[in-house]
N, C-alpha and C positions, 0 to 999 in steps of 0.2 A: 664413468670417468669422473674424478673429483679434483677440482682445482682449489688450491688453498694457499694461505700464507701462514707463517709460523715464526716463532722466535728462535729457531735453530742457529747454531754457530759451529764452525769447524775447529775452533780453538779449544784445547783442553785446559781448564782453569787450574791454577795452583791452589792447593788446599789452605785455607786461612789457618793461622796459628791457633785461634780459639777452637775452631772445628777439629783440629788435630788433637787437642787436649780432650775434647769430648769423646773422640774415638778411642783414645787411650783409656779413659774411665770406663767406657763400655767394655773394653777388653778385659780389664781387671775384674769387673762384675761377672763376666762370663767365666773366668777362671775360678772365682769363688764358688760358683754354682757347681762346678765339677766336684767340690769337696762336700756337697750336700748342704751348703749354706743358702739362705734366702737371697734371691736376686733383688738388688736395690737399683731402681732407675737412677741414672745420673741426675744431678741437681738441675741441669739445663736441658732435659729431654723435651722434644717438641711434641706436645699433645693436642695442639690446636689444629683442627681440620680445615682444609681450604674451603673456599666458597666458589660456586659457579652459577652463572645466570645465562639464560639463552633466550633469544628473541627471533622472530621471523624476519628475514632480511628482505631486500628489495631486488628480486631477480630482474635481469634485463630481458629475459625471454621466457615464454611459457614452457620451454624445454628445459628450464633450470629450476631447481629449488635452492633457496638460500637461507642460511641461518647466521646469526652473529653470536659468538660465545665470549663471555667475559669471565675469566678465572683469576682468583687472588689467593695469596697465602702470606703468612707473616714472615716466613723464612725463605721458602723457595718452592716453586712448583716443579714437579718431576714429569707429570704426564697429564694430558687432557684427551679424553676418549669420547668420540661421538658415535652413537649407534642409531641406525635407521631400520625401522620395521614397518611392515604393512605393504603398501603398493611398491616400495623399493626396499630391499634388504642390503645393507652395506655397513661397514665399520671404518672409522677414520681415527688415527692416532697422531698426536703431536707429543714428542718426547724432547724434553729440554736437556741440553748438554752444558748449560751454564745456569748460574743463580738468577732465576726470573721470579719476581714476586707478583707481577701483574701481567696479564696477557689478554689480548683481544684477537680473536680469530674471525675472519670472514670466509665462510665456507660456501661454495657453490657446487651443487650436485647436479650432474647432467642426467636427465631422465631418459631411460632406454625407450626406444621407439615403440616397443610392445607394451609399455606400461599403460594401464587403462586410465583415461581421462576421468578425473573426479575421485580417484582412489586416494585414501588418506594414508599419509606417512607419519608415523610417530617418531620424533627425534628425541633422543636422550643423551645428556652430556654429564660426565663425571670427571672430577679433577682429583689427582693424587699428588701429595707433596713428597719431599725427599725422605721423610720419616715413615712413609707408608700410610699416613692418614688419608682417608677418602672422604670427599665432600658428599653432601646430599645430592640426589639426582635432580637435574633440571630437565623439564619436559616442554615440548612445544609440538603442536599438530600442524602439519603441512598437507596440502592437497595438490596432486599432480594436475598441471594446467593452471596452478595458482588460483583455484577457486576457493571459496570460503569453506573451511573444514567444519565438520560437526563440532559443537561446543556444548558442554554440560557444566553446570556450576551448582554449588550448594549455596542457597540464598539465606538459609536460616537453620540452626543458630549460627551466629558469627563465630569465627575462630577463637579458641581459648575460652569459650563459655564453659562454666562448670557443669558437669554431669555427675549424677549420683548413682552409685550401685544400688540395684533394686528398684530404681525409678525409671520412668519412661520419658523420652523426649520426642518431639515431632521434627523430623527432617523435612525441609522444603527444598526441592530441586527443580531446576528448569533446564531445558535443552532446546537447541535449534539445529537444523541440518538442511542443507541445500536440497538433498535428495530425500526429504521427509524423515521423521523420527519413527523408528520401529520399536526401539526399546530404550528406556531410561531407568537407571538404577544406581546402586552404590555398593562398595565393598569396604569392609572394616578390617584393619590390621592393627597390631600392637598388643594390647592386653588380651584380646581375644579376636577370633576371626569369624566373620559371617558375611553374607551378601544378600541383597534383595533387589528386585527390579519389577518394572511394570511394562508389559508388552501391549502395543496398540494395534488395532485392526483397521482395515481399509474403511473409509479413505484416510490415509495417513496425513498428518499435519506437519508443517515445516517448523513449528515451535510448540512446545508443550510445557506444562508445569505440574508437579505432583507433590503430595504430602505423604509421608510414610512415618509410622510410629516405630521407634527403636527403643527396646527395653534393655537396659544394662543389667547383666546377670549379677546376683548377689556376690558371686565369687570374685568379681573384678573389683579390686580396691587399690587405691594409691597408685594408679598407673595412668598411662595416656593411650587413647585410641586415636587412630587416624582413619578418617572417612574419605574415600576417593570416589567421586561420581564418575559414571561412564555413560556413553551414548552409543547406540547402534542404529545406523541409518538403513534405508531400504536396500542399499547395496551390500548389507551385512558388514559394513566397516565399523569396527569397535574402536572408539577413541576415549581414553581416560581424560578426566578433567583434573584441575588442581586439587590436591588433597587438603583437608582441613583437620586440624588436631583439636582434641578436647581432653581436658584433665578430669579423670574420674575421682570423685571425692566420696567420703563416708557420710552417711546421713546424720552422724553425731553432731555435726556443726549446726547448731540450732539458733544462732544469733544473727542470721542473715535476714535481709529484707528483699523483697522482689526487685529485680532489675527490669524495668518496663521500657518498651520501645513501641511507639505507634507511628503509623504512616497514613497520610490522607492527602489527596490532591489539593492543590491551591484553589481550585474551583470545583465545587461539588453540587450535585443536584439534590432535590428534596429527597429522592430515593437514590442513595449512593452507597459507597463502601468505606469502611475504616479498618485498617489493619492494626492489630494489637498483638504484641509478643511479650511474654514475661518469662524470666528465668530465676529460679531459686533452688538451691541444692536440696532443701527439705520438701520441695513439691509445691505446686500452685493449686490453690483451691478455688479461687475466683479470678476471672479475667473479664474486663469490660471497658467501656468508654462513657464519656459524658460530652454533651454539646451544650454550651452556654452562650448567651448573648453577650454583647460587649459590656453590659452592665452587671453581668454575673448571674442572670436569671437562667435557671436550668430549663433547657428546651427539649432535650431528648437524652436518654441513657439506655444502656442495655449491658448485660453481662451473662456469662456462662459459669457453671459450677463444675468442679472436678473433685474426685476423691483424694487428690493430693499425691497420686502415684507418678504424675508427670513433673519432672524438674523443669521442663520447658513446655510452655503451652502457647499455641498460636491460633488465632481466629481472625477471620475477615467478617466483620459485622455489616449488615445492611442498615444504613442510617435512614431514619424517617424524621426529618426536621419539619416542624409545623411552621413553615414560612410561606407567605403568599406574595410578598413584595420582593422583586428581584432588581439588582443584586442586594443581598443582605450579608453583613459580616458577622461571623460567629467564631467561637473558640472551641477546639476539640482537645480533650484530654484522654489519655489512656491510663488505666489503673489495674492493680492486681493485689491479691491477698494470698499469702503462703499458707502452708498447712498448719503453722503455729498461730495463725490469726493476725500476722503483721502485714500491714497494708502500705503501699506506696504508689506513687504516680510516675509517669514518664519524666525523665530528667535528662539534662545534657551531661556531657562528660565532667563538667565542673560541679555537678550537683544541683545546678539551678533548675527550677521547675520548667518543664517544657510544655508549652501550649501552642498548638498549630492554629494560627488565625487564617481562616479560609473564607471564601465568598460563596454563598449559596446562590446559584443561578437557575434560570429557567431551563426546562427541557427534561427529557427522560431518555437516556442512552441505553441501547441494547447492542451488544457485540454480535457480529455475524456468527451463527452457530459453528460454522466450520471454516471461518476465515474467507479470504478471497478479496476481490476488488469490485466495487460497484461502478457501472458505467451510466445507467439511466434508470429512471423510475416512472411509474404511472399509478395513479390512484383510481380505484374502481369503486364508485360510490355504493352500488347495490349490495356489496358484501363488506363494505367498510375495510377494505384491504389495500395495502400498497404492494405493488409488484416491482422488483428491482432486478436488473440483469447483473449476474455475477460472472464476469468474463473469465475468471480463473477456475470456476467450478462447472461451467457449462450448464448452468441452470438458473431459474428465476427464484429469488428469495421471496417468500410470502410473509408479509408483516401485517398482523391484525392491529388496527388502531383501537379497537374496542378494549383489548387487554394488554397491548404492547408486548405481544409475544410473536415468535416466529413459528410458522407452520411448516409442513413438509415441503421442501423445495420441488419445483417442477422442472424436470429434465427437458432441455430443448437441444438446439444444434450447437455447433462449435463456436466458442467465444461469443456468446450473445452480447449485443451492444445496445442499439437503439430500440425503443418500445413505442408502440402506437396502438390505439384502440380502433376496432372496426366500427365505422360510423353507421348509424341507422338513418340519420337525416342531418340537415345543417342547422338544426336548433340545438345541437350539442348533446344529443342522446347517443350513448354508446351501446353497441350491440354486445353480445356475450363472447366475443372473440378478441383476443389480444394478439397482436402481431409482434414478432421478435426478429430483428435483423441479426443474422448469424454471421459475424464478421470473419470467422475462421472458415467459412464455406461460401457458397454462392446461392443462398436460399433464405427464405423468410418462414419462420415457424408460425403456425396458427395454434393458439392455446385456447381451449374451451373453458369458459368461466361461468357456465350456467349455474343458476341458483341450486344449492345443495351439492354441487360438485366441488371437489377439492382443487380441481384444475389439472388439465393434462394436455400435452401436445397431441393434435389430431392430424396435422398435415404439414408438409414442407413445400412451399411454393418455389419451384426452380426458376431462378432469374436467368435471363438470356445472356448470351455472349455478345457484346457490342464491339464492333471494329470501326474505327474512324480512319478515313483516308483524306489526306490533303493533296491537292493536285495543283501543280504550277507549271508554267512554261519556261523553258530554258534553251539555250543554244547548244547544239551538238558540238562537241570538241573536234569531231572528225569532219563534219560537213558544214558547220556553221549555220545549219538550219534550225528553226525553232521546233522543239519537240516537247511533248507532254511528259512530265515527270510525276509519278504517283508514289506517295509515301504512306506506308501503313503505320497506324498508331494503335497498339493493343493495350488497353487499360485493364486494370484489375476489375473484376465484376463482383467483388466481395462487399456486401452492404455494411454501412457503419451506423450513422445516425438516421432516424426514420421518422416520418410524419405521415398521417393519413388525411386525405381530402375526399370530398364527395361532390358529385355533379349530377344534374338531372332533377326532375320534379318541378312543379310550378311554384311551390312555396318552400320556405325553409323547413317546414314541418313535413313535407312530402318525403317518402322513402327514397333513399339514394338509388339511382340507377347505375352509376359507375362509381366504384371505390378505387381511388388512385393512391398508391403508395409512393411518396416522394422520398428519395434517399440519397445520401452521399456514399462514396465508395472508400474502402480501405486500400490505400496504394501500397505498392511493393517496389523494391529496387529493380526488379526484373522487367519493369515496363519499358517499352521502346523509347528511344530518344525523340524529342527532348523532354520526356515526361517521367523519368524514373522518380519514384516516391511522390507522385502527384496524383490527386484524386479527381473525381468527376461527380456531377450531380445528374440524376435521372429520375424519371417517374415511370411506374409500371401500372397500367390499368389492370387491376386484379380481376375485374369482371369480364373484360373483353380480351385480355392477354395481348395487349399492345404496349409499345414502348416509346419513350422519347428521351433522347440524350440532349442535355442542356448545352446549346451552342450560341444561343441568342446574345449572351453577354459578350461574345467575341466577334460579332458581326462588324465588319469594317475592313479597311485596307491598310496594310503596313506600308511604311515608307520604302519605296524602291522594289516592292514585290507585291504580287497578287496571288493569294492562295485560295482556291475554291475547295469546297467540302463535299464529302460523301460519307454517309453513315449507314452501316448494314447491321441488321439484327439477325442473329443465329439462335434459333430456338433451343431450349434445353428441356430435357425430360418430356418431350412431346407437347409442351404447353405453348400455344400460339404457333406461329409459323415463321420461317425465314422471310425476311422482307427488307426492302430498301427504305430506310427512314428518311434520308435526305439524298436525292439523286445528284450525281455530278452535273448533269445537264437535264433541263426539263423544258419542253416546248411550251411556250406561252403565247396565247393569241390575245391581242388587245388592239383596238382601233383598226381592225381589219388586217393587221400584220401579225405574222408568226415568227418567233425568234427563240433561240436557246437562252435560258436563264440559269444562273448558278449562284450559290451562296458563297460570298467572299468573307473570309475571317482573318483575324490577327491571331496567329498560332499561339503566341505567348499568353493570350487571355483565354484559351480554350479550357485549360485544366486548372485545378485548385490545389492549394497546399494541403499537407496532411491534416487530418482531423477537421473537417468542415462540419460545423454544427448545424442541426436541422431541428426546428420545432414547428408544430402545427397549431392553428388557432382552435379555440374551444368549440367553435361552430363548424369545424371541418371544411371551411371554405379556403383558407389561405395557409401558406407555410412561409417561414423565414429561414434564411441561410446566412451563416457567418463563417468566413474563411479563417481557419486556424493557422497555427505556425508561430514561431518565436520572432517574427519580424513585424515592422510597421507597414501600413498601407494595405490592410486586409480589406477584402471586398464583402459587401453584404448584398443580398438579393431577396426578392419576394416572389411568390407564385400564387396565382388565383386560379383555382380549378374551374371556375364558372366562365372564364373568358373564351376558352376554346382556341382552335386554330384560325389562322388568317385564310379564309376560304376564297378570298377575292384574288384576282391576278395582282401581282405577277406570280406568287409562289405559295401554295397552300401547305407549307411544312413548318412555318414559324408559329410557335405557341404564343398567343397574345397575352397569356397570363404571366409570362416571365418578364422580369424587369428589363427595361431597355438598356442598351450599352451606355447611353448618355447618362441615365440615372445612376448606373453603377459607378461610373467614373466621378460623377458629382458627389456621391456619398464619400468616396475616398478623399476628395478635396475638403469636404466639410469635417471629417473626423480624423483621418490618418492615424488609426489606432491598431493595436494588436488585439485580436478577438480572443476572449477567454470563455465565451458562452453567449447564447442568444435566448430571447424569450419573445412571446407574442401574446397579446391579450385575447379575450374571448372572441371578439368579432374580427380580429385580424387587422383592425385599423391602426393599432399602435404596436410597434415592434421595438425590441431593445437589443443592443449589442453591448456586451460587457468587455471593457478593455482597461485603459488607465482610468477612465470614468465609465459611466453607463450612458450610452447615447440612445435617445428615443427618436424614432422616425416613423412616418406613416407608410402606407402600402406602396407609395410611389418613391420611397427612399428619401423623401424630403425631411431634413433634420428638424425635429420639433423642440428638443430641449436636451439638457445634460444633467444627469444625476451625479452628484459629487461622491461617488463610491470609491472604494479602494481596490487596487488590483489584487487578485487572489485566484487560485485554481478552482474555487467553488463557483457554483452557478447562480442563477437568478430565476424568479418567477413572478408573474402577475397574480393578483387576486383572481380566483376563478371566474368572478362576475365582472371583471374590469372591462368597461367599454369606453375607455378614454374619457374625454371631457363630458360625455353623455352619461357617465356613471351616476346613478341616482343618489348615492351617499358617499361620504368620505371613505368609509370602510371598504367600499368596492373599487375605489380608484387607487388602490395601493399597489406598490411593487416591493418585493423582498429580495435583497441582494446580499450574497455572502461576502465576508470580509476576510482580510488577512489576520485580523484579530478574532478572538472567540466571541463574536457577536454577529447577529443578523440585522442589517440596517433596513429600516422601513421608510419608504419614500412616498410622497404624494405625487402621482404622475401628472397632475393638472398644473401645479405650480412648481414642480421639480425640487421640492424641499425634503430634507431628511427630517422626519417628525419623531423618530424613536430609534433606539438601538437595543435590541433584545439580547441580553447577556446569556451566553450558553457555555457549556463546559469546554468544548474544543472547537477550533475553527472548522468551517465547512470546507471540505476539499473535493467534493463531488457534486452531484445534482442537488438542487433545492426544488421542492414541490410544495405548493400551497393547495389546500383542499378544504372544502366545506363538507363536514360530515353530515349524515342524515339527521342528527339532532341539532343542526345549525351551527355547531362549533367550528371556528376557523382554526386550522392547525397548519404548522409548517413541519416538513420532514426533510432532513438533510443527511448526507453521508459525511462522516468524520473519520479520523484515523482510528477511532475506537469502535465504529460500527454505524448504527442508525440513531439519530437524535430526533425525537418528536417534541414539538413545542406547541402548547395550546396558547393562542393569542387572545387577549381581551378585546372586547368591542368598545374601547375607550380611547382610541387615538384621537388627538386633537390637532388642529392646525389653524394658523391665522389666515389661511387662504380658503375662503368659503365660496 
């Protein structure tokens, strides 16, 4: 069913006098033709074709598709026709019965119930005037369910660029599709017809770009070709893009100079890219760029040569700028020489010289080989590699700091999130196993990183199912007697952020006896009331297969009610056993008396908001937690694995290593911030929560100072050897905080001052990790919108705070 509006009228118009004269002239011309004479058009014949434009509308429901059509004609429109093909096949006509020169149609198309969600619908509109002139076709792609349709565009050469018969040009195409790109190509119509395409294999990407060489045959002269891109997604939906027209010229025109266009980012790295494109009908023989200082000194240049058969030449050059002080301002020029030896540089439309003034900044950025999104990162010193969880690809990215290249990714579980190293001891030595929290499942992957091995998953530890019960007393509505009411709370068991801790051994260098993984959970809307979309914090003793659910922060009595607690562990995969972690009642004997004892909690403080951050200290003793979410008043907590349970009466189920409720509420009072990331130094004595500023606090949650950082979605990290005020040198008492600007701010954590800002290409939007490489070099690695940025830092930071 199609609902619409139009310009129809039931009145039959009276023919204007001038129009009647035109009809009479046309009749006389027709009579002359019967005698064999030439037909002469009347002097006022309408030869101007109408115009039509179409845009995607704003449907009020997913069961509708909407378009807006604008049609115009100099004398009068007769008909506007809309055709739909693909997921829906339909036709819609508007016929004018009066003189209408301008018309706007708002068309809503009801989607049949059996139409597949995500299917692409190609809408075409054509207008016809009263003289029979037909407009060009307007096209727009729609998607059932109002999802984003596949899109393909020609990015180079620009429309109306000259092309020469017998010469070749390079077409640059790009495409993106919600359901991944299977094929990207183009077809040519006009002076001659041909088509070409590139097919992609699994794993398919959601966006691609290709270059294709197009040779114009010698037989094509003095005409126009129309190149139309098209894209096919993984559902085999074929959607054409907007066509681009090029005028074909003869190579005889030899008085031209190259038209040059170059592109470069406003901020570039020492090794970055410069895009240069040149067009000349007689062919391009040389294409290149120059980088000069602000005083005109030549710093770098590069070029490529061609035999002149290409009328359009496109290259993306890798820049190598000899700059060691950041940031440094430079100017970038593109140039070209044609087959006749004439040279020119990039210019603006008015002919003025174009130079791109850019800033050379620190860092070296590498794009993720197959795209995706990074959630966490961990540096492994023995092989000088950084491991990053790619939650969209279900694998770990492997980045070598030695040569800034990506290795073969390591397949793990579903939606990998937090990363932690398996500890050997509390002196900070990592074992050869990396742990991965699979947030799309309920398990932790073990990845083997032994020397000589490329890395592979060897085991998945099944996490238990934890059920929490709150029990309170209430009056029966029927008998008015006090009865016990038991409420079950089923939380998601999917791990999110992860830290590893170690306990046991007489000294810090002694081997770990128990390895304890501390993690937050990924909440779901299906959790029971009052905890939908709220997470929890837990630890799992991976050595003894025991569990603890963090409730200590909620101990206390709410006003007007008293809720006692029971927590039960249900084993998964045969690991560990079913057990009661916290009993509803427990008999306690003290002072010769025996009585029942229960844990009383405030229910509203038992769970945590979505995305609770977790980081572990470098010595594997402590962990810090920061409650996420887009509101103020976030909680922070710490955990010390060496403290153990309270084994004295009255109740041996409380973990003494978890922050006390009093300390948690005191932290909120001192900061009242929204948490965007957490960090902890090597010994766990200094913690950080990043919000509107960065708050530093000790292991008891006492606020130590504030770093005046800027809010951003990027993370923070301490120098790997930072031990707070006891750090032996300035260099080791540093903290590195991501900014909303393309810089990494460097702070002294002893006097809380910003001592430097390291300019980089793009703002950090993911984790930040500081590492000391085997050669002693301090590096920062961060996740940006373009991939992974590695920055080597100098050992030259100064401060007035000694």
